[in-house]
PDB file with SEQRES, HELIX, SHEET and CRYST1 records, atoms N, CA, C and O in Angstrom:
SEQRES   1 A   76  MET ALA GLN GLY SER ALA THR LYS ASN PRO LEU VAL VAL          
SEQRES   2 A   76  SER GLN ALA LYS ALA ALA MET ASN LYS TRP LYS TYR GLU          
SEQRES   3 A   76  VAL ALA ASN GLU LEU GLY ILE GLN PRO PRO ALA ASP GLY          
SEQRES   4 A   76  TYR TRP GLY ASN LEU THR SER ARG ASP CYS GLY ALA VAL          
SEQRES   5 A   76  GLY GLY HIS MET VAL ARG LYS MET ILE GLU MET ALA GLU          
SEQRES   6 A   76  ALA SER ILE ALA ASN ALA ASN GLN THR ASN ARG                  
HELIX    1 AA1 SER A    5  LYS A    8  1                                   4    
HELIX    2 AA2 SER A   14  ALA A   16  5                                   3    
HELIX    3 AA3 LYS A   17  GLU A   30  1                                  14    
HELIX    4 AA4 TRP A   41  ASN A   43  5                                   3    
HELIX    5 AA5 SER A   46  THR A   74  1                                  29    
CRYST1    1.000    1.000    1.000  90.00  90.00  90.00 P 1           1          
ATOM      1  N   MET A   1      -3.162   1.510  13.689  1.00  0.00           N  
ATOM      2  CA  MET A   1      -3.220   2.860  13.245  1.00  0.00           C  
ATOM      3  C   MET A   1      -4.607   3.215  12.775  1.00  0.00           C  
ATOM      4  O   MET A   1      -4.800   4.099  11.940  1.00  0.00           O  
ATOM      5  N   ALA A   2      -5.533   2.532  13.309  1.00  0.00           N  
ATOM      6  CA  ALA A   2      -6.922   2.829  12.979  1.00  0.00           C  
ATOM      7  C   ALA A   2      -7.307   4.165  13.587  1.00  0.00           C  
ATOM      8  O   ALA A   2      -6.613   4.683  14.462  1.00  0.00           O  
ATOM      9  N   GLN A   3      -8.386   4.705  13.134  1.00  0.00           N  
ATOM     10  CA  GLN A   3      -8.804   6.016  13.587  1.00  0.00           C  
ATOM     11  C   GLN A   3      -9.088   6.044  15.075  1.00  0.00           C  
ATOM     12  O   GLN A   3      -8.854   7.071  15.712  1.00  0.00           O  
ATOM     13  N   GLY A   4      -9.579   4.971  15.653  1.00  0.00           N  
ATOM     14  CA  GLY A   4      -9.924   4.943  17.066  1.00  0.00           C  
ATOM     15  C   GLY A   4      -8.750   4.747  17.989  1.00  0.00           C  
ATOM     16  O   GLY A   4      -8.924   4.774  19.207  1.00  0.00           O  
ATOM     17  N   SER A   5      -7.540   4.546  17.451  1.00  0.00           N  
ATOM     18  CA  SER A   5      -6.396   4.251  18.291  1.00  0.00           C  
ATOM     19  C   SER A   5      -5.974   5.425  19.161  1.00  0.00           C  
ATOM     20  O   SER A   5      -5.234   5.239  20.127  1.00  0.00           O  
ATOM     21  N   ALA A   6      -6.426   6.617  18.841  1.00  0.00           N  
ATOM     22  CA  ALA A   6      -6.037   7.785  19.618  1.00  0.00           C  
ATOM     23  C   ALA A   6      -6.507   7.669  21.064  1.00  0.00           C  
ATOM     24  O   ALA A   6      -5.853   8.207  21.958  1.00  0.00           O  
ATOM     25  N   THR A   7      -7.599   6.995  21.316  1.00  0.00           N  
ATOM     26  CA  THR A   7      -8.085   6.861  22.669  1.00  0.00           C  
ATOM     27  C   THR A   7      -7.267   5.840  23.458  1.00  0.00           C  
ATOM     28  O   THR A   7      -7.154   5.955  24.678  1.00  0.00           O  
ATOM     29  N   LYS A   8      -6.699   4.851  22.783  1.00  0.00           N  
ATOM     30  CA  LYS A   8      -5.883   3.848  23.464  1.00  0.00           C  
ATOM     31  C   LYS A   8      -4.486   4.358  23.765  1.00  0.00           C  
ATOM     32  O   LYS A   8      -3.917   4.033  24.807  1.00  0.00           O  
ATOM     33  N   ASN A   9      -3.938   5.142  22.877  1.00  0.00           N  
ATOM     34  CA  ASN A   9      -2.576   5.646  23.013  1.00  0.00           C  
ATOM     35  C   ASN A   9      -2.551   7.166  22.835  1.00  0.00           C  
ATOM     36  O   ASN A   9      -2.133   7.666  21.791  1.00  0.00           O  
ATOM     37  N   PRO A  10      -2.999   7.893  23.852  1.00  0.00           N  
ATOM     38  CA  PRO A  10      -3.038   9.344  23.700  1.00  0.00           C  
ATOM     39  C   PRO A  10      -1.621   9.921  23.615  1.00  0.00           C  
ATOM     40  O   PRO A  10      -0.697   9.408  24.246  1.00  0.00           O  
ATOM     41  N   LEU A  11      -1.462  10.987  22.834  1.00  0.00           N  
ATOM     42  CA  LEU A  11      -0.177  11.657  22.735  1.00  0.00           C  
ATOM     43  C   LEU A  11       0.074  12.440  24.007  1.00  0.00           C  
ATOM     44  O   LEU A  11      -0.856  12.982  24.605  1.00  0.00           O  
ATOM     45  N   VAL A  12       1.314  12.500  24.416  1.00  0.00           N  
ATOM     46  CA  VAL A  12       1.683  13.269  25.600  1.00  0.00           C  
ATOM     47  C   VAL A  12       1.455  14.751  25.325  1.00  0.00           C  
ATOM     48  O   VAL A  12       0.966  15.481  26.187  1.00  0.00           O  
ATOM     49  N   VAL A  13       1.804  15.184  24.136  1.00  0.00           N  
ATOM     50  CA  VAL A  13       1.584  16.568  23.716  1.00  0.00           C  
ATOM     51  C   VAL A  13       0.464  16.539  22.679  1.00  0.00           C  
ATOM     52  O   VAL A  13       0.698  16.230  21.511  1.00  0.00           O  
ATOM     53  N   SER A  14      -0.732  16.858  23.108  1.00  0.00           N  
ATOM     54  CA  SER A  14      -1.896  16.721  22.236  1.00  0.00           C  
ATOM     55  C   SER A  14      -1.815  17.598  20.988  1.00  0.00           C  
ATOM     56  O   SER A  14      -2.429  17.282  19.970  1.00  0.00           O  
ATOM     57  N   GLN A  15      -1.063  18.694  21.059  1.00  0.00           N  
ATOM     58  CA  GLN A  15      -0.932  19.574  19.903  1.00  0.00           C  
ATOM     59  C   GLN A  15      -0.117  18.922  18.785  1.00  0.00           C  
ATOM     60  O   GLN A  15      -0.117  19.418  17.658  1.00  0.00           O  
ATOM     61  N   ALA A  16       0.564  17.836  19.072  1.00  0.00           N  
ATOM     62  CA  ALA A  16       1.402  17.166  18.077  1.00  0.00           C  
ATOM     63  C   ALA A  16       0.616  16.198  17.198  1.00  0.00           C  
ATOM     64  O   ALA A  16       1.191  15.580  16.302  1.00  0.00           O  
ATOM     65  N   LYS A  17      -0.668  16.058  17.432  1.00  0.00           N  
ATOM     66  CA  LYS A  17      -1.461  15.057  16.709  1.00  0.00           C  
ATOM     67  C   LYS A  17      -1.385  15.228  15.197  1.00  0.00           C  
ATOM     68  O   LYS A  17      -1.153  14.252  14.484  1.00  0.00           O  
ATOM     69  N   ALA A  18      -1.574  16.429  14.698  1.00  0.00           N  
ATOM     70  CA  ALA A  18      -1.548  16.660  13.247  1.00  0.00           C  
ATOM     71  C   ALA A  18      -0.161  16.364  12.675  1.00  0.00           C  
ATOM     72  O   ALA A  18      -0.047  15.767  11.605  1.00  0.00           O  
ATOM     73  N   ALA A  19       0.883  16.776  13.377  1.00  0.00           N  
ATOM     74  CA  ALA A  19       2.245  16.535  12.899  1.00  0.00           C  
ATOM     75  C   ALA A  19       2.562  15.047  12.891  1.00  0.00           C  
ATOM     76  O   ALA A  19       3.194  14.563  11.952  1.00  0.00           O  
ATOM     77  N   MET A  20       2.144  14.315  13.904  1.00  0.00           N  
ATOM     78  CA  MET A  20       2.391  12.875  13.964  1.00  0.00           C  
ATOM     79  C   MET A  20       1.629  12.158  12.850  1.00  0.00           C  
ATOM     80  O   MET A  20       2.154  11.225  12.242  1.00  0.00           O  
ATOM     81  N   ASN A  21       0.421  12.579  12.586  1.00  0.00           N  
ATOM     82  CA  ASN A  21      -0.368  11.960  11.527  1.00  0.00           C  
ATOM     83  C   ASN A  21       0.274  12.206  10.160  1.00  0.00           C  
ATOM     84  O   ASN A  21       0.339  11.301   9.328  1.00  0.00           O  
ATOM     85  N   LYS A  22       0.745  13.427   9.935  1.00  0.00           N  
ATOM     86  CA  LYS A  22       1.418  13.751   8.678  1.00  0.00           C  
ATOM     87  C   LYS A  22       2.691  12.915   8.542  1.00  0.00           C  
ATOM     88  O   LYS A  22       2.983  12.385   7.470  1.00  0.00           O  
ATOM     89  N   TRP A  23       3.433  12.805   9.619  1.00  0.00           N  
ATOM     90  CA  TRP A  23       4.686  12.049   9.617  1.00  0.00           C  
ATOM     91  C   TRP A  23       4.430  10.571   9.326  1.00  0.00           C  
ATOM     92  O   TRP A  23       5.223   9.925   8.641  1.00  0.00           O  
ATOM     93  N   LYS A  24       3.322  10.036   9.846  1.00  0.00           N  
ATOM     94  CA  LYS A  24       2.956   8.635   9.595  1.00  0.00           C  
ATOM     95  C   LYS A  24       2.796   8.391   8.091  1.00  0.00           C  
ATOM     96  O   LYS A  24       3.255   7.372   7.573  1.00  0.00           O  
ATOM     97  N   TYR A  25       2.155   9.313   7.402  1.00  0.00           N  
ATOM     98  CA  TYR A  25       1.972   9.185   5.954  1.00  0.00           C  
ATOM     99  C   TYR A  25       3.317   9.303   5.224  1.00  0.00           C  
ATOM    100  O   TYR A  25       3.567   8.586   4.255  1.00  0.00           O  
ATOM    101  N   GLU A  26       4.176  10.207   5.693  1.00  0.00           N  
ATOM    102  CA  GLU A  26       5.493  10.353   5.087  1.00  0.00           C  
ATOM    103  C   GLU A  26       6.316   9.073   5.231  1.00  0.00           C  
ATOM    104  O   GLU A  26       6.961   8.637   4.278  1.00  0.00           O  
ATOM    105  N   VAL A  27       6.292   8.475   6.419  1.00  0.00           N  
ATOM    106  CA  VAL A  27       7.035   7.240   6.666  1.00  0.00           C  
ATOM    107  C   VAL A  27       6.474   6.122   5.798  1.00  0.00           C  
ATOM    108  O   VAL A  27       7.237   5.344   5.225  1.00  0.00           O  
ATOM    109  N   ALA A  28       5.170   6.031   5.693  1.00  0.00           N  
ATOM    110  CA  ALA A  28       4.556   4.997   4.848  1.00  0.00           C  
ATOM    111  C   ALA A  28       5.041   5.143   3.409  1.00  0.00           C  
ATOM    112  O   ALA A  28       5.386   4.155   2.763  1.00  0.00           O  
ATOM    113  N   ASN A  29       5.066   6.367   2.915  1.00  0.00           N  
ATOM    114  CA  ASN A  29       5.544   6.604   1.548  1.00  0.00           C  
ATOM    115  C   ASN A  29       7.013   6.226   1.401  1.00  0.00           C  
ATOM    116  O   ASN A  29       7.401   5.649   0.385  1.00  0.00           O  
ATOM    117  N   GLU A  30       7.840   6.545   2.405  1.00  0.00           N  
ATOM    118  CA  GLU A  30       9.256   6.180   2.385  1.00  0.00           C  
ATOM    119  C   GLU A  30       9.433   4.668   2.266  1.00  0.00           C  
ATOM    120  O   GLU A  30      10.345   4.190   1.591  1.00  0.00           O  
ATOM    121  N   LEU A  31       8.557   3.928   2.927  1.00  0.00           N  
ATOM    122  CA  LEU A  31       8.652   2.474   2.938  1.00  0.00           C  
ATOM    123  C   LEU A  31       7.981   1.830   1.725  1.00  0.00           C  
ATOM    124  O   LEU A  31       8.021   0.610   1.566  1.00  0.00           O  
ATOM    125  N   GLY A  32       7.370   2.640   0.879  1.00  0.00           N  
ATOM    126  CA  GLY A  32       6.698   2.109  -0.294  1.00  0.00           C  
ATOM    127  C   GLY A  32       5.335   1.514   0.003  1.00  0.00           C  
ATOM    128  O   GLY A  32       4.820   0.704  -0.767  1.00  0.00           O  
ATOM    129  N   ILE A  33       4.756   1.917   1.121  1.00  0.00           N  
ATOM    130  CA  ILE A  33       3.428   1.453   1.514  1.00  0.00           C  
ATOM    131  C   ILE A  33       2.429   2.529   1.123  1.00  0.00           C  
ATOM    132  O   ILE A  33       2.589   3.696   1.480  1.00  0.00           O  
ATOM    133  N   GLN A  34       1.408   2.135   0.394  1.00  0.00           N  
ATOM    134  CA  GLN A  34       0.387   3.086  -0.041  1.00  0.00           C  
ATOM    135  C   GLN A  34      -0.518   3.425   1.137  1.00  0.00           C  
ATOM    136  O   GLN A  34      -1.327   2.590   1.543  1.00  0.00           O  
ATOM    137  N   PRO A  35      -0.402   4.627   1.694  1.00  0.00           N  
ATOM    138  CA  PRO A  35      -1.274   4.988   2.827  1.00  0.00           C  
ATOM    139  C   PRO A  35      -2.715   5.145   2.347  1.00  0.00           C  
ATOM    140  O   PRO A  35      -2.956   5.507   1.195  1.00  0.00           O  
ATOM    141  N   PRO A  36      -3.659   4.875   3.225  1.00  0.00           N  
ATOM    142  CA  PRO A  36      -5.067   4.970   2.826  1.00  0.00           C  
ATOM    143  C   PRO A  36      -5.483   6.422   2.578  1.00  0.00           C  
ATOM    144  O   PRO A  36      -5.192   7.310   3.380  1.00  0.00           O  
ATOM    145  N   ALA A  37      -6.152   6.640   1.480  1.00  0.00           N  
ATOM    146  CA  ALA A  37      -6.606   7.989   1.128  1.00  0.00           C  
ATOM    147  C   ALA A  37      -7.692   8.478   2.081  1.00  0.00           C  
ATOM    148  O   ALA A  37      -7.806   9.675   2.344  1.00  0.00           O  
ATOM    149  N   ASP A  38      -8.493   7.536   2.599  1.00  0.00           N  
ATOM    150  CA  ASP A  38      -9.605   7.935   3.467  1.00  0.00           C  
ATOM    151  C   ASP A  38      -9.209   8.052   4.938  1.00  0.00           C  
ATOM    152  O   ASP A  38     -10.041   8.418   5.769  1.00  0.00           O  
ATOM    153  N   GLY A  39      -7.941   7.745   5.275  1.00  0.00           N  
ATOM    154  CA  GLY A  39      -7.479   7.876   6.654  1.00  0.00           C  
ATOM    155  C   GLY A  39      -7.708   6.650   7.510  1.00  0.00           C  
ATOM    156  O   GLY A  39      -7.265   6.619   8.658  1.00  0.00           O  
ATOM    157  N   TYR A  40      -8.380   5.645   6.995  1.00  0.00           N  
ATOM    158  CA  TYR A  40      -8.654   4.428   7.760  1.00  0.00           C  
ATOM    159  C   TYR A  40      -7.580   3.394   7.457  1.00  0.00           C  
ATOM    160  O   TYR A  40      -7.496   2.891   6.337  1.00  0.00           O  
ATOM    161  N   TRP A  41      -6.764   3.078   8.449  1.00  0.00           N  
ATOM    162  CA  TRP A  41      -5.636   2.166   8.286  1.00  0.00           C  
ATOM    163  C   TRP A  41      -6.031   0.718   8.548  1.00  0.00           C  
ATOM    164  O   TRP A  41      -5.190  -0.170   8.412  1.00  0.00           O  
ATOM    165  N   GLY A  42      -7.253   0.454   8.910  1.00  0.00           N  
ATOM    166  CA  GLY A  42      -7.698  -0.884   9.264  1.00  0.00           C  
ATOM    167  C   GLY A  42      -7.723  -1.873   8.112  1.00  0.00           C  
ATOM    168  O   GLY A  42      -7.767  -3.081   8.344  1.00  0.00           O  
ATOM    169  N   ASN A  43      -7.697  -1.395   6.886  1.00  0.00           N  
ATOM    170  CA  ASN A  43      -7.698  -2.290   5.731  1.00  0.00           C  
ATOM    171  C   ASN A  43      -6.291  -2.698   5.303  1.00  0.00           C  
ATOM    172  O   ASN A  43      -6.139  -3.552   4.430  1.00  0.00           O  
ATOM    173  N   LEU A  44      -5.264  -2.103   5.901  1.00  0.00           N  
ATOM    174  CA  LEU A  44      -3.893  -2.483   5.595  1.00  0.00           C  
ATOM    175  C   LEU A  44      -3.515  -3.704   6.426  1.00  0.00           C  
ATOM    176  O   LEU A  44      -4.140  -3.987   7.448  1.00  0.00           O  
ATOM    177  N   THR A  45      -2.493  -4.418   5.982  1.00  0.00           N  
ATOM    178  CA  THR A  45      -2.068  -5.593   6.739  1.00  0.00           C  
ATOM    179  C   THR A  45      -1.384  -5.161   8.026  1.00  0.00           C  
ATOM    180  O   THR A  45      -0.859  -4.052   8.132  1.00  0.00           O  
ATOM    181  N   SER A  46      -1.402  -6.058   8.995  1.00  0.00           N  
ATOM    182  CA  SER A  46      -0.706  -5.796  10.256  1.00  0.00           C  
ATOM    183  C   SER A  46       0.776  -5.588  10.003  1.00  0.00           C  
ATOM    184  O   SER A  46       1.417  -4.766  10.658  1.00  0.00           O  
ATOM    185  N   ARG A  47       1.310  -6.328   9.060  1.00  0.00           N  
ATOM    186  CA  ARG A  47       2.734  -6.208   8.723  1.00  0.00           C  
ATOM    187  C   ARG A  47       3.049  -4.792   8.244  1.00  0.00           C  
ATOM    188  O   ARG A  47       4.033  -4.194   8.682  1.00  0.00           O  
ATOM    189  N   ASP A  48       2.230  -4.259   7.358  1.00  0.00           N  
ATOM    190  CA  ASP A  48       2.474  -2.913   6.844  1.00  0.00           C  
ATOM    191  C   ASP A  48       2.331  -1.856   7.934  1.00  0.00           C  
ATOM    192  O   ASP A  48       3.165  -0.959   8.052  1.00  0.00           O  
ATOM    193  N   CYS A  49       1.275  -1.967   8.725  1.00  0.00           N  
ATOM    194  CA  CYS A  49       1.083  -1.001   9.816  1.00  0.00           C  
ATOM    195  C   CYS A  49       2.225  -1.093  10.824  1.00  0.00           C  
ATOM    196  O   CYS A  49       2.707  -0.075  11.320  1.00  0.00           O  
ATOM    197  N   GLY A  50       2.651  -2.314  11.120  1.00  0.00           N  
ATOM    198  CA  GLY A  50       3.762  -2.511  12.051  1.00  0.00           C  
ATOM    199  C   GLY A  50       5.059  -1.946  11.511  1.00  0.00           C  
ATOM    200  O   GLY A  50       5.868  -1.403  12.263  1.00  0.00           O  
ATOM    201  N   ALA A  51       5.258  -2.073  10.204  1.00  0.00           N  
ATOM    202  CA  ALA A  51       6.469  -1.519   9.589  1.00  0.00           C  
ATOM    203  C   ALA A  51       6.484  -0.002   9.717  1.00  0.00           C  
ATOM    204  O   ALA A  51       7.525   0.585  10.014  1.00  0.00           O  
ATOM    205  N   VAL A  52       5.351   0.629   9.498  1.00  0.00           N  
ATOM    206  CA  VAL A  52       5.269   2.087   9.616  1.00  0.00           C  
ATOM    207  C   VAL A  52       5.531   2.504  11.067  1.00  0.00           C  
ATOM    208  O   VAL A  52       6.347   3.389  11.327  1.00  0.00           O  
ATOM    209  N   GLY A  53       4.844   1.872  11.993  1.00  0.00           N  
ATOM    210  CA  GLY A  53       5.031   2.212  13.399  1.00  0.00           C  
ATOM    211  C   GLY A  53       6.449   1.936  13.877  1.00  0.00           C  
ATOM    212  O   GLY A  53       7.028   2.738  14.610  1.00  0.00           O  
ATOM    213  N   GLY A  54       7.004   0.814  13.468  1.00  0.00           N  
ATOM    214  CA  GLY A  54       8.363   0.471  13.868  1.00  0.00           C  
ATOM    215  C   GLY A  54       9.381   1.457  13.329  1.00  0.00           C  
ATOM    216  O   GLY A  54      10.323   1.833  14.026  1.00  0.00           O  
ATOM    217  N   HIS A  55       9.190   1.873  12.088  1.00  0.00           N  
ATOM    218  CA  HIS A  55      10.114   2.833  11.488  1.00  0.00           C  
ATOM    219  C   HIS A  55       9.997   4.188  12.189  1.00  0.00           C  
ATOM    220  O   HIS A  55      10.997   4.879  12.383  1.00  0.00           O  
ATOM    221  N   MET A  56       8.785   4.558  12.562  1.00  0.00           N  
ATOM    222  CA  MET A  56       8.592   5.813  13.292  1.00  0.00           C  
ATOM    223  C   MET A  56       9.325   5.772  14.620  1.00  0.00           C  
ATOM    224  O   MET A  56       9.970   6.746  15.006  1.00  0.00           O  
ATOM    225  N   VAL A  57       9.230   4.653  15.320  1.00  0.00           N  
ATOM    226  CA  VAL A  57       9.906   4.516  16.615  1.00  0.00           C  
ATOM    227  C   VAL A  57      11.421   4.594  16.434  1.00  0.00           C  
ATOM    228  O   VAL A  57      12.101   5.280  17.197  1.00  0.00           O  
ATOM    229  N   ARG A  58      11.952   3.893  15.428  1.00  0.00           N  
ATOM    230  CA  ARG A  58      13.395   3.951  15.177  1.00  0.00           C  
ATOM    231  C   ARG A  58      13.851   5.388  14.924  1.00  0.00           C  
ATOM    232  O   ARG A  58      14.886   5.817  15.434  1.00  0.00           O  
ATOM    233  N   LYS A  59      13.075   6.123  14.137  1.00  0.00           N  
ATOM    234  CA  LYS A  59      13.434   7.507  13.835  1.00  0.00           C  
ATOM    235  C   LYS A  59      13.346   8.385  15.092  1.00  0.00           C  
ATOM    236  O   LYS A  59      14.177   9.272  15.287  1.00  0.00           O  
ATOM    237  N   MET A  60      12.346   8.141  15.938  1.00  0.00           N  
ATOM    238  CA  MET A  60      12.227   8.919  17.170  1.00  0.00           C  
ATOM    239  C   MET A  60      13.407   8.653  18.094  1.00  0.00           C  
ATOM    240  O   MET A  60      13.915   9.574  18.733  1.00  0.00           O  
ATOM    241  N   ILE A  61      13.848   7.396  18.170  1.00  0.00           N  
ATOM    242  CA  ILE A  61      15.003   7.061  18.996  1.00  0.00           C  
ATOM    243  C   ILE A  61      16.252   7.744  18.455  1.00  0.00           C  
ATOM    244  O   ILE A  61      17.045   8.285  19.224  1.00  0.00           O  
ATOM    245  N   GLU A  62      16.431   7.722  17.147  1.00  0.00           N  
ATOM    246  CA  GLU A  62      17.576   8.411  16.532  1.00  0.00           C  
ATOM    247  C   GLU A  62      17.559   9.901  16.863  1.00  0.00           C  
ATOM    248  O   GLU A  62      18.598  10.478  17.185  1.00  0.00           O  
ATOM    249  N   MET A  63      16.374  10.528  16.785  1.00  0.00           N  
ATOM    250  CA  MET A  63      16.267  11.949  17.090  1.00  0.00           C  
ATOM    251  C   MET A  63      16.582  12.223  18.559  1.00  0.00           C  
ATOM    252  O   MET A  63      17.252  13.205  18.878  1.00  0.00           O  
ATOM    253  N   ALA A  64      16.105  11.363  19.447  1.00  0.00           N  
ATOM    254  CA  ALA A  64      16.375  11.543  20.874  1.00  0.00           C  
ATOM    255  C   ALA A  64      17.862  11.382  21.167  1.00  0.00           C  
ATOM    256  O   ALA A  64      18.433  12.159  21.933  1.00  0.00           O  
ATOM    257  N   GLU A  65      18.496  10.370  20.557  1.00  0.00           N  
ATOM    258  CA  GLU A  65      19.927  10.165  20.762  1.00  0.00           C  
ATOM    259  C   GLU A  65      20.727  11.355  20.250  1.00  0.00           C  
ATOM    260  O   GLU A  65      21.675  11.792  20.903  1.00  0.00           O  
ATOM    261  N   ALA A  66      20.352  11.882  19.085  1.00  0.00           N  
ATOM    262  CA  ALA A  66      21.046  13.044  18.533  1.00  0.00           C  
ATOM    263  C   ALA A  66      20.863  14.257  19.437  1.00  0.00           C  
ATOM    264  O   ALA A  66      21.796  15.033  19.644  1.00  0.00           O  
ATOM    265  N   SER A  67      19.670  14.414  19.965  1.00  0.00           N  
ATOM    266  CA  SER A  67      19.390  15.538  20.857  1.00  0.00           C  
ATOM    267  C   SER A  67      20.228  15.444  22.133  1.00  0.00           C  
ATOM    268  O   SER A  67      20.769  16.444  22.604  1.00  0.00           O  
ATOM    269  N   ILE A  68      20.329  14.246  22.679  1.00  0.00           N  
ATOM    270  CA  ILE A  68      21.134  14.040  23.894  1.00  0.00           C  
ATOM    271  C   ILE A  68      22.604  14.291  23.599  1.00  0.00           C  
ATOM    272  O   ILE A  68      23.299  14.934  24.385  1.00  0.00           O  
ATOM    273  N   ALA A  69      23.079  13.782  22.464  1.00  0.00           N  
ATOM    274  CA  ALA A  69      24.479  13.981  22.096  1.00  0.00           C  
ATOM    275  C   ALA A  69      24.784  15.462  21.914  1.00  0.00           C  
ATOM    276  O   ALA A  69      25.827  15.940  22.361  1.00  0.00           O  
ATOM    277  N   ASN A  70      23.883  16.193  21.261  1.00  0.00           N  
ATOM    278  CA  ASN A  70      24.086  17.628  21.058  1.00  0.00           C  
ATOM    279  C   ASN A  70      24.062  18.369  22.382  1.00  0.00           C  
ATOM    280  O   ASN A  70      24.849  19.295  22.578  1.00  0.00           O  
ATOM    281  N   ALA A  71      23.189  17.990  23.288  1.00  0.00           N  
ATOM    282  CA  ALA A  71      23.112  18.639  24.600  1.00  0.00           C  
ATOM    283  C   ALA A  71      24.390  18.392  25.390  1.00  0.00           C  
ATOM    284  O   ALA A  71      24.877  19.286  26.081  1.00  0.00           O  
ATOM    285  N   ASN A  72      24.933  17.186  25.290  1.00  0.00           N  
ATOM    286  CA  ASN A  72      26.168  16.860  26.002  1.00  0.00           C  
ATOM    287  C   ASN A  72      27.344  17.657  25.444  1.00  0.00           C  
ATOM    288  O   ASN A  72      28.213  18.083  26.205  1.00  0.00           O  
ATOM    289  N   GLN A  73      27.385  17.865  24.122  1.00  0.00           N  
ATOM    290  CA  GLN A  73      28.465  18.638  23.522  1.00  0.00           C  
ATOM    291  C   GLN A  73      28.366  20.105  23.883  1.00  0.00           C  
ATOM    292  O   GLN A  73      29.381  20.779  24.059  1.00  0.00           O  
ATOM    293  N   THR A  74      27.139  20.603  23.993  1.00  0.00           N  
ATOM    294  CA  THR A  74      26.923  22.005  24.342  1.00  0.00           C  
ATOM    295  C   THR A  74      27.313  22.283  25.779  1.00  0.00           C  
ATOM    296  O   THR A  74      27.820  23.362  26.087  1.00  0.00           O  
ATOM    297  N   ASN A  75      27.084  21.321  26.666  1.00  0.00           N  
ATOM    298  CA  ASN A  75      27.351  21.509  28.092  1.00  0.00           C  
ATOM    299  C   ASN A  75      28.823  21.343  28.457  1.00  0.00           C  
ATOM    300  O   ASN A  75      29.194  21.533  29.615  1.00  0.00           O  
ATOM    301  N   ARG A  76      29.651  20.997  27.502  1.00  0.00           N  
ATOM    302  CA  ARG A  76      31.082  20.790  27.828  1.00  0.00           C  
ATOM    303  C   ARG A  76      31.860  22.057  27.741  1.00  0.00           C  
ATOM    304  O   ARG A  76      33.067  22.057  27.984  1.00  0.00           O  
TER     305      ARG A  76                                                      
END                                                                             
């Protein structure tokens, strides 16, 4: 989650960058991980960064599943 990671993993929707960054800080706070004030995540442990990223992925999967379930109920 270092600042340069945007070039390695570009967002599909580039306009979502600010929202994803804000969400990353929210998830870190939920997990009790102190997010870096200066925006540089390179000083955090790999474990902490992985926990934040993993939790974000789990939440995205939950949102996608809910969206699919809602779409299926609407189409019936």
